[in-house]
C-alpha positions, 0 to 999 in steps of 0.5 A: 610169146613165140610158139603160141603166137605162131599157133594163133596166126595159123588159126582160121579167124573170121572177123565181123563188126558187131554191135554191143550185144548188151545194147549199151555203148551204142556209139562204139563198134566192136569187132567180134572174133570167132576162133575155134581150136581143133579137137586135137588141142589139149583141153585146159581143164583139170586133166592138165594138172599133176596127180596132186593138187597145186601148191599152197597159195592161200591168203595170208588172212582169213578175211576177203582178199582181192584177186587179180583176174580177167573180167567177163560178161557174156550174152546170148542174143540180147540177154546177159547170161554170165557176168564176172565184173567187179562193178557188179559183184563181190569178187573177193576170195576167201581161204577155204576154212572161211569159205566152209563157214559160208557154204550151204548144200548145192552151192556153186564153188570156184577155186582160183589160182594164177595162170590156171583156169578156175576149178568149179565144184558143187558143195555137198556138206561136211567139207565134201564137194562133188566135182569133175577132176582129171576126167572123173566125177568124184567126191572129195574134201574141199580142203584137199581139193583146194590145197590152199587155193582160195575160193568163192561162192559163184551162185550168181555168176550165171544168170539162169534160174537155179534148181532147188538144192535137192535137185542140184545134189541129185544131178551131182551125186547121180553122176559120181564115178563117171569117166571121160568116155561116159560123160558130156562135160569137158571141164569142171565148170561145165559140169558144176554149172549143169548140176546147178542149172540143169541146162543142156547147153552146158554139155558138149554137143548140147545145142547140136539138135536145137531148132534155132542156132544160137550165137554167144557173145563173150566180152573180155575186159582187159585192163589197158586194152579195152573190151574184146567181143568174141563170138561162139556157136555154143555155150560150152565152146565159149566156156572152154575158150574163156578157160583157155584165156584164164589159163594161158593169157592167149587173148593178150597175144590175140590182141597183138595179132589184131593190132592191139585195141579194137 
C-alpha cells in the first residue's frame, strides 16, 4: 500500500453525512467523501497503456463469462443516472468474436480487464469501432482493439435517453482524428457516452456554465466492506475517479484510512 496510502492521506478530504440519494435504506446514514486529485495527476485512461494493446485474456469459451468487478450506482439529486449492479443487469462478458455477432451500429461497448479501467467504444459496422485511444479519436478493428479482452454491450449502463443510431455515428465520426489538445474528453468512456447520449456533462468543463450547480453521488459497492458514497461536483469528474478505482483499487485503501466500513 505504501506510497499510494501516503498520497491518499495528503489529499484534501471533506467528509459530510448524507442520506442515501436513492431514497432507499433510509435507516442508514452514509458518509460521503469528496476527494479531488490535482491536475498534475496522471489520468487513468488509455494513454497509460503501451503502444500495443494488452495481452490476451480472452475467455476460454465463447459463451457468457462472469467477471469480477467493483459494482456502482450513481445519482444526480434523486435520479439514478448510472447502474452497474449484478442484481439489476447481466454483467457477463463475451469474447469479441461472440460480441461481434451481437452488436449493431451505434452500440456502446465496454472492454474489461483486471486492474485496468474499462475501455469504451462506439460500434460502427464490419468489426469497426470509433474510440478515444492514446489521446486520439480513431477508427480501429474491434478485434485488434480488444487483443483478447472480453467485452459487453453497455447501452443501458447510463440511464439517459439515447440518441438515434445515425446521430450517435454522426457524433463519433465527426470527431475522428482529433487529438488531446483539440477535444473535451479525458477518457474513452466520456467520449463514447457523449456520442451515444449527446449530453455536455460528459465533457470536461461541460457543467462550468450551468445555472445550477449539480452534485453527483457515486455509491461504490465493495464486497465485505459495505457501500461507500462519494460526492462529486461534475459527472465527468465522477467518471474519472471511478475509473481510478477500477484501475488502482484506491478506494480499498481509502476505506482503511477512514477506518474501514462506514
